[in-house]
C-alpha positions as CSV (number, residue, x, y, z in Angstrom):
1,M,-8.9,-36.6,-0.7
2,Q,-8.2,-40.0,1.0
3,H,-9.0,-41.5,4.3
4,G,-7.5,-44.3,6.4
5,I,-6.8,-45.5,9.9
6,L,-4.0,-44.3,12.1
7,K,-2.2,-47.7,12.5
8,Q,1.0,-46.6,14.1
9,W,1.9,-43.7,16.4
10,K,5.1,-42.7,18.2
11,K,5.1,-39.4,20.1
12,D,5.0,-36.9,17.2
13,F,4.6,-39.0,14.0
14,G,2.9,-42.1,12.7
15,F,1.4,-43.9,9.7
16,I,-2.0,-43.8,8.1
17,Q,-3.1,-47.0,6.5
18,V,-5.6,-46.8,3.6
19,E,-8.0,-49.5,2.3
20,N,-5.4,-51.2,0.0
21,G,-3.0,-51.6,2.9
22,E,-0.6,-48.8,1.8
23,R,0.7,-46.6,4.6
24,F,1.6,-42.9,4.6
25,F,3.7,-40.9,7.0
26,V,2.0,-38.2,9.0
27,H,3.6,-35.7,11.4
28,I,1.9,-34.2,14.5
29,S,2.2,-30.7,13.1
30,T,0.1,-31.8,10.1
31,L,-2.6,-33.2,12.4
32,K,-2.6,-30.2,14.7
33,R,-3.2,-27.9,11.7
34,G,-6.3,-30.0,10.9
35,G,-7.6,-29.8,14.5
36,I,-6.3,-33.2,15.7
37,H,-4.3,-32.5,18.8
38,Q,-4.4,-35.9,20.5
39,P,-4.2,-38.6,17.8
40,R,-4.8,-42.2,18.8
41,I,-4.2,-45.5,17.0
42,G,-7.4,-46.5,15.3
43,D,-8.5,-42.9,14.5
44,T,-10.0,-42.4,11.1
45,I,-8.0,-39.7,9.3
46,Y,-9.0,-37.8,6.1
47,F,-5.9,-36.4,4.3
48,T,-4.4,-35.2,1.1
49,L,-1.0,-36.5,-0.2
50,G,2.1,-34.5,-0.7
51,K,5.9,-35.2,-0.7
52,D,8.7,-34.6,1.7
53,K,12.1,-33.2,0.7
54,Q,13.3,-36.7,-0.4
55,G,10.2,-37.1,-2.7
56,R,8.5,-39.6,-0.5
57,A,4.7,-39.6,-0.2
58,R,3.3,-38.2,3.1
59,A,0.1,-36.7,4.5
60,Q,0.2,-33.0,3.6
61,T,-3.0,-31.9,5.2
62,A,-5.3,-33.9,7.5
63,G,-8.6,-33.8,9.5
64,R,-11.0,-36.0,11.4
65,N,-13.7,-35.5,8.7
66,P,-13.9,-33.9,5.2
67,E,-15.0,-30.6,6.6
68,Q,-11.9,-30.3,8.8
69,L,-9.7,-31.4,5.9
70,E,-11.3,-28.7,3.6
71,K,-10.5,-26.0,6.2
72,A,-6.9,-27.3,6.6
73,N,-6.5,-27.1,2.8
74,A,-7.9,-23.6,2.7
75,R,-5.5,-22.5,5.4
76,R,-2.6,-24.1,3.6
77,A,-3.6,-22.4,0.3
78,A,-3.9,-19.0,2.0
79,H,-0.5,-19.5,3.7
80,R,1.2,-20.4,0.4
81,Q,-0.4,-17.5,-1.3
82,A,0.8,-15.1,1.3
83,N,4.3,-16.5,1.2
84,S,4.3,-16.4,-2.6
85,Q,4.0,-12.6,-2.6
86,P,7.5,-11.2,-2.3
87,Q,7.8,-8.7,0.5
88,T,9.7,-5.5,-0.1
89,D,12.7,-5.3,2.2
90,W,15.9,-3.2,2.5
91,I,17.6,-5.2,-0.3
92,D,14.8,-4.2,-2.7
93,Y,15.2,-0.5,-1.6
94,L,19.0,-0.8,-2.1
95,A,18.5,-2.1,-5.7
96,L,15.9,0.5,-6.5
97,A,18.3,3.3,-5.2
98,G,21.2,1.7,-6.9
99,L,19.7,1.5,-10.4
100,P,19.5,5.3,-11.0
101,L,22.9,5.7,-9.4
102,A,24.5,3.1,-11.8
103,L,22.8,4.8,-14.7
104,L,24.1,8.2,-13.6
105,L,27.6,6.9,-13.3
106,A,27.4,5.4,-16.7
107,A,26.0,8.6,-18.1
108,F,29.2,10.5,-17.1
109,S,31.4,8.1,-19.0
110,P,32.4,8.4,-22.7
111,A,32.0,4.6,-22.7
112,R,28.4,5.0,-21.5
113,W,26.9,2.9,-24.4
114,W,29.3,0.1,-23.8
115,I,28.5,0.1,-20.1
116,L,24.8,0.2,-20.6
117,G,25.0,-2.4,-23.3
118,I,26.9,-4.8,-21.1
119,M,24.5,-4.2,-18.2
120,A,21.5,-4.8,-20.4
121,T,23.0,-8.0,-21.9
122,L,23.9,-9.4,-18.6
123,S,20.5,-8.5,-17.2
124,V,18.8,-10.4,-19.9
125,F,21.0,-13.4,-19.2
126,S,20.3,-13.1,-15.5
127,F,16.6,-13.0,-16.1
128,V,16.7,-16.1,-18.3
129,M,18.9,-18.0,-15.7
130,Y,16.4,-17.2,-12.9
131,G,13.5,-18.4,-15.0
132,F,15.4,-21.6,-15.9
133,D,16.3,-22.2,-12.3
134,K,12.7,-21.8,-11.1
135,A,11.5,-24.2,-13.8
136,Q,14.1,-26.7,-12.7
137,A,13.2,-26.3,-9.1
138,L,9.5,-27.1,-9.9
139,R,10.7,-30.3,-11.6
140,N,13.2,-31.2,-8.8
141,A,15.9,-31.2,-11.5
142,W,19.4,-29.8,-11.8
143,R,19.6,-26.2,-10.5
144,V,21.6,-23.3,-11.6
145,P,24.4,-22.8,-9.0
146,E,23.8,-19.7,-6.9
147,A,27.4,-18.7,-7.5
148,N,26.6,-18.3,-11.2
149,L,23.6,-16.1,-10.4
150,H,25.8,-13.9,-8.1
151,L,28.6,-13.8,-10.7
152,F,26.2,-12.3,-13.4
153,A,24.9,-9.9,-10.7
154,V,28.3,-8.6,-9.6
155,L,29.4,-8.1,-13.3
156,G,26.4,-5.8,-13.9
157,G,23.4,-8.1,-14.5
158,W,21.8,-7.3,-11.2
159,P,18.9,-5.1,-12.6
160,G,17.7,-8.2,-14.6
161,A,18.1,-10.3,-11.4
162,V,16.0,-7.9,-9.4
163,L,13.3,-7.9,-12.1
164,A,13.3,-11.8,-12.2
165,Q,13.1,-12.0,-8.4
166,R,10.0,-9.8,-8.4
167,R,8.3,-11.0,-11.5
168,L,9.0,-14.7,-11.2
169,R,8.8,-14.7,-7.4
170,H,12.0,-16.6,-7.2
171,K,14.9,-16.4,-4.7
172,T,13.0,-13.9,-2.5
173,Q,12.8,-16.0,0.7
174,K,16.3,-17.3,1.2
175,G,18.0,-14.9,3.5
176,T,21.7,-15.8,2.9
177,F,21.2,-15.6,-0.9
178,R,19.5,-12.2,-0.6
179,I,22.4,-10.8,1.6
180,V,25.0,-12.0,-0.9
181,F,23.0,-10.6,-3.7
182,A,22.9,-7.2,-2.0
183,A,26.7,-7.3,-1.6
184,C,27.0,-8.0,-5.3
185,V,24.9,-4.9,-6.1
186,L,27.0,-2.8,-3.9
187,I,30.3,-4.2,-5.2
188,N,29.2,-3.6,-8.8
189,I,28.3,0.1,-8.2
190,L,31.4,0.7,-6.1
191,V,33.7,-0.8,-8.7
192,L,32.0,1.2,-11.5
193,A,32.4,4.4,-9.5
194,Y,36.1,3.6,-8.8
195,L,36.8,2.9,-12.5
196,L,35.2,6.1,-13.5
197,R,37.1,8.1,-10.9
198,A,40.4,6.5,-11.8
199,G,39.7,7.3,-15.4
200,V,39.8,3.7,-16.6
201,V,36.5,4.1,-18.4
202,G,36.7,7.9,-18.6
203,I,34.8,10.5,-16.6
């Protein structure tokens, strides 16, 4: 926890100056969440530090006193906890329905053990890549390209990807990624069904 004086304010953002003269950016949304709806230059602000998307220090939570700041921190923690719990949606139901279907299709093929072995191997690789990508995200380091994650999914590693999304709580919020992932699951199952029907892998 730190505190300082609001030294500069322009409509919906400003800067808090602490005792050593250092200034930190603060947005009106942060102040409102801490109960400060009409900030004025000269106000004493209690705050905790965070970082913006560019890695620059800024006020993450704020309040007029330690009690308000503590409440703001509690609300932020509760919000993050709620968002960290992956919500089950139609994509999850699609994957849950697709898994027994894919296993059933594989079971009707003389090459069933090859198909299951490939899916299992790619699923392990998918899980590892998701784990590595999440670790990199936490370090703000190089990320695994989403195209690579989708490639492994469409080739048959999507069961491992589903497990990683749920267990690691990773890639569960980005809508466009989830939709493309659902398409990968469908494509994999449809291609497998086509190959079996055409007799390419035997049925």
